[in-house]
C-alpha positions in Angstrom: -44.4 25.0 51.3 -46.0 22.8 54.1 -48.8 25.5 54.7 -49.7 25.4 51.0 -50.0 21.6 51.0 -52.2 21.7 54.2 -54.6 24.2 52.6 -54.8 22.0 49.6 -55.8 18.9 51.6 -58.4 21.0 53.6 -60.1 21.9 50.4 -60.1 18.3 49.4 -61.8 17.4 52.7 -64.5 20.1 52.2 -65.2 18.7 48.7 -65.6 15.2 50.0 -68.1 16.3 52.7 -70.2 18.2 50.3 -70.4 15.3 47.9 -71.5 12.9 50.7 -74.4 15.2 51.7 -75.6 15.5 48.1 -76.9 11.9 48.0 -75.5 11.0 44.5 -73.0 8.7 45.9 -72.3 6.5 42.9 -71.6 9.3 40.4 -69.9 11.5 42.9 -67.5 8.8 44.1 -66.2 8.3 40.6 -65.7 12.0 40.0 -64.2 12.4 43.4 -61.6 9.7 42.7 -60.5 11.5 39.5 -60.3 14.9 41.2 -58.3 13.4 44.1 -55.9 11.7 41.8 -55.3 14.9 39.8 -54.8 17.0 42.9 -52.5 14.5 44.5 -50.3 14.3 41.3 -50.1 18.1 41.2 -49.1 18.3 44.8 -46.4 15.5 44.4 -45.0 17.2 41.3 -44.8 20.5 43.2 -42.9 18.9 46.1 -40.4 17.1 43.8 -39.9 20.2 41.7 -38.9 22.5 44.5 -36.8 19.8 46.2 -34.4 19.1 43.2 -31.6 21.4 41.9 -32.1 23.1 38.5 -31.4 20.9 35.5 -30.1 22.4 32.2 -31.6 20.4 29.4 -29.1 21.9 26.9 -26.4 19.7 28.6 -28.5 16.5 28.7 -27.5 13.7 26.3 -30.4 11.8 25.1 -30.1 8.1 24.2 -28.5 7.6 20.8 -31.4 5.2 19.7 -33.9 7.9 20.5 -31.9 10.5 18.6 -31.6 8.3 15.5 -35.3 7.1 15.2 -36.5 9.8 12.8 -33.4 9.6 10.6 -33.6 5.8 10.2 -37.4 5.9 9.5 -36.8 8.6 6.8 -34.1 6.6 5.2 -36.2 3.4 5.0 -38.6 5.3 2.7 -35.9 5.8 0.1 -32.7 3.7 0.3 -31.6 4.8 -3.1 -30.5 8.1 -1.8 -26.8 7.5 -1.1 -26.3 10.9 0.6 -29.1 10.1 3.2 -27.6 6.7 3.8 -24.2 8.2 4.5 -25.7 10.7 6.9 -27.5 7.9 8.8 -24.2 5.9 9.0 -22.2 8.9 10.2 -24.9 9.9 12.7 -25.0 6.3 14.1 -21.2 6.2 14.4 -21.2 9.7 16.1 -23.9 8.7 18.6 -22.0 5.5 19.4 -18.8 7.4 20.0 -20.6 9.9 22.2 -22.0 7.1 24.3 -18.5 5.6 24.6 -17.1 9.0 25.6 -19.7 9.4 28.3 -18.9 6.0 29.8 -15.2 6.8 29.7 -15.8 10.1 31.4 -17.7 8.4 34.2 -14.8 6.0 34.7 -12.0 8.7 34.5 -12.9 12.3 35.3 -11.8 14.8 32.7 -9.7 17.8 33.3 -10.6 20.9 31.2 -7.0 22.1 31.3 -5.2 18.9 30.2 -5.1 16.7 27.1 -6.2 13.1 27.7 -3.9 11.6 25.1 -0.4 12.8 24.3 2.2 10.2 23.2 5.6 11.8 22.4 6.9 8.6 21.0 4.3 8.6 18.2 5.3 9.9 14.8 5.6 13.7 14.5 2.1 15.2 14.3 0.4 12.1 15.7 1.2 12.7 19.3 -2.5 13.3 20.2 -3.6 9.9 18.8 -3.7 6.6 20.8 -0.8 4.4 19.5 -3.2 1.7 18.6 -4.8 3.8 15.8 -1.6 5.2 14.3 -0.5 3.7 11.0 2.9 5.3 10.1 3.8 3.1 7.1 2.0 2.1 3.9 2.6 0.3 0.6 1.7 0.1 -3.1 -0.7 -2.9 -2.7 -3.8 -2.5 -4.9 -7.1 -3.0 -3.1 -10.7 -3.6 -4.1 -13.6 -1.3 -3.6 -15.8 -4.1 -2.3 -15.7 -7.1 -0.1 -13.8 -7.6 3.1 -10.5 -5.7 3.4 -8.9 -8.8 4.9 -9.6 -10.7 1.7 -8.3 -8.1 -0.8 -4.8 -9.4 -1.3 -4.1 -12.8 -2.8 -0.4 -12.1 -2.4 1.7 -9.5 -0.6 4.7 -8.8 -2.7 8.0 -8.8 -0.8 10.0 -6.7 -3.2 9.7 -3.5 -5.2 10.9 -2.8 -8.8 10.9 0.8 -10.0 11.6 1.9 -13.6 11.7 5.5 -14.9 10.4 5.2 -18.5 9.4 6.7 -21.8 7.0 4.8 -24.1 9.7 4.7 -26.8 11.6 2.1 -24.7 8.5 -0.1 -24.1 10.1 -3.2 -25.6 13.2 -3.0 -23.5 11.2 -2.3 -20.3 8.8 -5.1 -21.1 11.6 -7.6 -21.4 13.1 -6.4 -18.2 9.9 -6.7 -16.2 9.5 -10.3 -17.4 12.6 -11.1 -15.3 10.7 -10.1 -12.1 8.4 -12.6 -10.5 4.9 -12.0 -9.1 6.6 -11.4 -5.8 7.5 -7.9 -7.0 5.3 -4.8 -7.0 6.1 -2.9 -10.3 6.1 0.9 -10.3 6.6 2.9 -13.5 7.6 6.6 -13.4 6.6 8.2 -16.7 8.6 11.2 -17.8 6.8 11.5 -21.2 3.2 11.5 -19.9 2.2 8.4 -21.8 0.6 5.9 -19.5 -2.4 4.4 -21.1 -0.4 2.9 -24.0 1.3 0.6 -21.6 -1.9 -1.3 -21.1 -1.0 -3.4 -24.1 1.1 -5.4 -21.6 -0.9 -7.5 -19.2 1.4 -6.8 -16.2 0.8 -3.0 -16.7 -2.7 -3.2 -15.5 -1.5 -4.3 -12.1 1.4 -1.9 -12.0 1.5 1.5 -10.3 1.9 4.4 -12.8 3.1 7.9 -11.8 3.3 10.5 -14.5 5.1 13.8 -14.4 6.6 15.3 -17.5 10.4 15.6 -17.9 11.5 14.4 -14.5 14.4 12.1 -13.5 14.1 8.9 -11.4 15.8 10.6 -8.4 13.2 13.4 -8.5 10.5 10.7 -8.5 12.3 8.7 -5.8 12.5 11.6 -3.4 8.8 12.3 -3.7 7.1 8.9 -4.1 9.5 6.4 -2.5 9.6 7.7 1.0 10.9 5.0 3.4 7.6 4.8 5.2 5.8 4.3 1.8 8.0 1.3 0.8 8.7 -0.1 4.2 6.9 -3.3 3.5 9.4 -4.2 0.8 12.5 -6.1 1.7 14.5 -4.9 -1.3 14.0 -2.0 -3.7 15.3 -2.0 -7.3 15.5 1.6 -8.8 16.5 1.0 -12.4 17.0 2.9 -15.7 14.9 2.0 -18.7 17.7 0.9 -21.1 19.0 -2.3 -19.5 19.4 -5.6 -21.3 18.5 -8.5 -19.0 19.2 -11.7 -21.0 21.4 -13.0 -18.3 19.5 -11.7 -15.3 16.8 -13.2 -13.0 15.6 -11.1 -10.0 14.9 -14.0 -7.6 18.3 -15.6 -8.3 19.9 -12.3 -7.9 18.4 -11.8 -4.4 19.5 -15.2 -3.3 23.1 -14.1 -3.9 22.5 -10.7 -2.2 21.4 -12.5 0.9 24.2 -15.1 0.7 26.9 -12.4 0.7 25.2 -10.0 3.1 24.8 -7.1 0.6 22.8 -4.1 1.7 23.5 -2.1 -1.5 24.2 -3.8 -4.7 23.9 -3.9 -8.5 24.1 -6.5 -11.2 27.5 -6.6 -13.0 27.7 -4.9 -16.3 28.7 -6.5 -19.6 32.3 -5.4 -20.1 31.9 -4.3 -23.7 29.1 -1.7 -23.4 28.3 1.3 -21.3 31.1 0.8 -18.8 32.4 3.8 -16.7 34.0 2.2 -13.6 36.0 -1.0 -13.1 34.1 -1.8 -10.0 30.9 -2.5 -11.9 32.5 -4.5 -14.6 31.7 -8.2 -14.7 34.5 -10.3 -13.3 35.4 -13.9 -14.2 34.2 -17.0 -12.4 32.9 -15.4 -9.2 29.4 -14.9 -7.9 30.0 -11.5 -6.3 32.8 -9.1 -5.9 33.2 -6.3 -3.4 36.4 -4.6 -4.5 38.5 -4.0 -7.6 41.6 -2.3 -8.9 41.0 1.0 -10.7 43.2 3.1 -12.9 46.4 4.5 -11.3 45.6 7.3 -8.9 41.9 6.7 -8.7 41.8 4.9 -5.4 43.6 6.5 -2.4 42.2 3.7 -0.1 41.4 0.2 -1.4 38.4 0.1 0.9 36.8 3.3 -0.4 35.1 4.2 -3.7 35.6 3.7 -6.5 37.6 0.6 -5.6 35.2 -0.7 -2.9 31.9 0.4 -1.2 30.6 1.5 -4.5 27.9 0.9 -7.1 26.5 3.1 -9.9 23.2 4.8 -9.8 22.1 3.1 -13.1 20.7 -0.1 -11.6 21.1 0.0 -7.8 19.3 -2.4 -5.4 18.8 -1.3 -1.8 17.7 -3.2 1.3 14.9 -1.6 3.2 17.2 -0.4 5.9 19.8 1.0 3.5 17.2 2.9 1.5 15.9 4.6 4.6 19.3 6.2 4.9 19.9 6.9 1.2 16.5 8.6 0.8 17.4 11.2 3.4 20.6 11.9 1.5 18.7 12.8 -1.7 18.5 16.5 -2.3 15.3 18.0 -3.5 16.9 20.3 -6.1 19.6 17.9 -7.3 17.6 15.6 -9.6 20.2 13.7 -11.5 21.8 11.9 -8.6 25.4 12.6 -9.7 27.8 12.1 -6.8 25.3 9.9 -4.9 27.1 6.7 -6.0 30.3 7.8 -4.3 28.4 8.7 -1.1 26.3 5.5 -0.6 29.0 4.0 1.6 27.8 6.4 4.4 24.6 4.4 4.8 26.1 1.0 5.7 28.9 -0.2 7.9 31.3 -1.6 7.0 30.7 -0.4 3.5 33.4 -2.5 1.8 31.6 -5.6 3.1 28.0 -4.6 2.6 28.2 -3.0 -0.9 29.0 -5.2 -3.8 28.4 -6.2 -7.4 26.7 -9.5 -8.4 28.6 -11.1 -11.2 26.5 -14.3 -11.6 23.5 -12.1 -12.6 24.7 -9.5 -15.1 23.0 -6.9 -17.3 23.8 -4.9 -20.5 23.7 -1.1 -20.5 22.2 -0.2 -23.9 23.1 3.5 -23.5 19.9 5.0 -24.9 20.1 8.8 -24.6 16.5 9.2 -23.7 17.1 11.5 -20.7 19.1 14.0 -22.7 16.3 14.3 -25.2 14.1 15.6 -22.4 16.2 18.7 -22.1 15.7 22.0 -23.9 18.0 23.6 -26.5 19.3 27.0 -25.3 21.9 29.5 -26.4 22.9 27.4 -29.4 23.4 24.2 -27.4 21.7 20.9 -28.1 19.2 19.7 -25.5 21.4 16.9 -24.3 24.3 19.3 -23.8 22.3 21.4 -21.3 21.3 18.2 -19.4 24.9 17.1 -19.2 26.1 20.4 -17.9 23.4 20.3 -15.2 24.6 16.8 -14.2 28.2 18.0 -13.7 27.1 21.1 -11.8 24.9 19.0 -9.5 27.9 16.6 -8.9 30.0 19.5 -7.6 27.1 21.0 -5.6 26.3 17.7 -3.9 29.9 17.1 -2.9 30.3 20.6 -1.5 27.1 20.2 0.6 28.2 16.8 1.9 31.7 18.0 2.8 30.2 21.1 4.5 27.7 19.2 6.5 30.2 16.6 7.8 32.8 19.3 8.7 30.2 21.3 10.6 29.0 18.2 12.5 32.5 17.1 13.4 33.6 20.5 14.5 30.5 20.9 16.7 31.0 17.6 18.4 34.8 17.7 18.8 
């Protein structure tokens, strides 16, 4: 390499001498200066090129601003093309992220055989995410499509009221919802597919509507009321559609629930209509009762259902914590919920203290056979008969599964 450079400079010297002998000094000096500059630059480039290691340009990251120049200029010509605008935004975000990744890589060397982020305490499936970006819970709050997200909500409802409805019971449901304040998110599960008709009520336009034909409220609850979906709500009302609420106010009801420490509760039932159990019957001049006396032979232990630790599945109210347990007890294929009422005590402790009936806020069960009408007549049986038989069968199936699961657990841990 040094011999080549020496020969190059000898040639430059001969050229300089020849020009000086020619006599055209002014013109030749200018030409000579240009020639010398070019030759010197070539020589310097040659020296640098052979001195440095080979560089692979396929692995070279160009500055994000340089990479984006053409895209931004093209977009400025036609901002009405939303697809191009989205591409520019995504390209900009990607370039920014790449720059951040390069900076992070310089600070902390990467290992090709190891994962940078793995957090086993994250929710299942999110272990490879940084905890700061994980959002494991959600809600039913309605949000705008414009403006700042931080300004979307004028109020964050504390409670959730859920009704499974058919449009034929609209007047009963409308009267019931009037008893719930603006502090409640309203969700309607429609078993008849009729949702738009409910918009005659102003509150319906702010409600959440879920429509699936001929399903029960426990089918809906298992699929749409996951504890992480309703985690923001302190109490969850899961009610039937045929309840009279003349003597009921939801806010006053919850005051009593808190006062008496109830995790699972229901309003007392008017004694003269739709009554199955003594436990849910409205008692005299008391605000809340947690136990009762049933018919002879029905209660083997005064602290167990149906004499205590018991409410019906008609109009239950769950605390956030109690619902998280109850939801996991719901069976995917047992849609009527029969047997669930007698098992609720497993989700709170002590059940005879934390499950109760609120007498000061009571309701009337109108006993509208709407669910039975959603069945199908078969083998000479009316539609409602097939539904009732399914209910009874599910009751026995649920109890058998529960007994089996508890016995297997106790035997395995004895």
